[in-house]
N, C-alpha and C positions, 0 to 999 in steps of 0.2 A: 451407368451413370446418366443422369438426366441433363439438365442445363448446367453449363459450366461457364466460368469467367476466367480470363487470364489476367493476373495481377502482376505488375512490375514495381519493384522498389526504386523510387526516384530520389529519396532523401536519406541522409545518414542518421543513424541513431545516436551519434556522438552529441553530448550535451542535451539529451532529451530525458524526460522523466522515465523512471524504471518501468512504469505501466506501459508506456509507448514501446519500449524495447521488447517487453514481454509479448505485446500484441503482434509485433513483427515476427517474433519467433513462433508464435502460435499460428501465424499464416504460413510459416515455413520459409520466411525470408530472413536473410542475415547479412547479405552483401549487396553492395550497390549494383543496380541494373540487373539483378536476378529476377527471373520470372517464374511463376507457378500457375498451374492450371488447377483451379479449385472448384468444388461443387457450389452451385449458386443457391445457398441457403440463407435464411434470415440471420443466422449467427455469423456467417462469413461476411455478409453485407454490413452487419453492425460493426465488425472488427475493422473493415475497410473504412467505414464512415468515421471511426474514432481517430484515424490517422491519415486523413486525406492529403496532408502535406508531405507524407513519406511514401505513399503508394499511388499508383494510377491503374485504373482498369483499362486494359488495352483492347480486349475483345470479349464479346459475349457470344457464346455458342449455345444454340438451342436444339 
Protein backbone atom coordinates (compact mmCIF):
# COMPACT_ATOMS: atom_id res chain seq x y z
CA UNK A 1 0.00 0.00 0.00
CA UNK A 2 1.13 3.53 -0.70
CA UNK A 3 -0.06 6.54 1.22
CA UNK A 4 -2.77 5.95 3.79
CA UNK A 5 -5.00 8.05 6.02
CA UNK A 6 -6.59 7.16 9.34
CA UNK A 7 -10.22 8.25 9.53
CA UNK A 8 -12.29 8.38 12.72
CA UNK A 9 -16.07 8.62 12.95
CA UNK A 10 -17.01 11.52 15.21
CA UNK A 11 -20.71 11.93 14.42
CA UNK A 12 -23.77 9.72 14.57
CA UNK A 13 -25.68 8.79 11.40
CA UNK A 14 -28.98 9.07 13.29
CA UNK A 15 -31.34 11.57 11.59
CA UNK A 16 -28.99 11.93 8.62
CA UNK A 17 -29.90 11.40 4.96
CA UNK A 18 -29.52 7.86 3.63
CA UNK A 19 -26.71 8.92 1.27
CA UNK A 20 -24.60 10.03 4.25
CA UNK A 21 -25.23 6.72 6.03
CA UNK A 22 -24.20 4.80 2.92
CA UNK A 23 -21.04 6.88 2.60
CA UNK A 24 -20.08 5.95 6.18
CA UNK A 25 -20.67 2.27 5.41
CA UNK A 26 -18.60 2.64 2.22
CA UNK A 27 -15.71 3.93 4.33
CA UNK A 28 -16.12 0.96 6.67
CA UNK A 29 -17.42 3.02 9.57
CA UNK A 30 -20.64 2.23 11.41
CA UNK A 31 -20.12 2.98 15.11
CA UNK A 32 -19.08 6.08 16.98
CA UNK A 33 -15.33 6.59 17.56
CA UNK A 34 -14.37 3.73 15.23
CA UNK A 35 -11.21 4.26 13.19
CA UNK A 36 -10.13 2.85 9.84
CA UNK A 37 -6.88 3.02 7.92
CA UNK A 38 -7.72 3.63 4.28
CA UNK A 39 -5.70 4.08 1.12
CA UNK A 40 -5.31 7.76 0.23
CA UNK A 41 -7.09 7.89 -3.14
CA UNK A 42 -9.22 10.62 -4.71
CA UNK A 43 -12.37 8.51 -4.24
CA UNK A 44 -11.74 8.06 -0.50
CA UNK A 45 -10.92 11.76 -0.11
CA UNK A 46 -14.15 12.62 -1.93
CA UNK A 47 -16.17 10.41 0.40
CA UNK A 48 -14.54 12.03 3.44
CA UNK A 49 -15.20 15.51 2.02
CA UNK A 50 -18.91 14.67 1.56
CA UNK A 51 -19.37 14.04 5.29
CA UNK A 52 -16.84 16.26 7.12
CA UNK A 53 -19.30 16.69 10.02
CA UNK A 54 -19.30 12.92 10.66
CA UNK A 55 -15.65 11.97 10.18
CA UNK A 56 -12.21 13.39 10.97
CA UNK A 57 -8.83 12.59 9.42
CA UNK A 58 -6.58 11.77 12.36
CA UNK A 59 -3.30 10.97 10.61
CA UNK A 60 -1.79 10.86 7.15
CA UNK A 61 0.93 8.30 6.55
CA UNK A 62 3.14 8.42 3.55
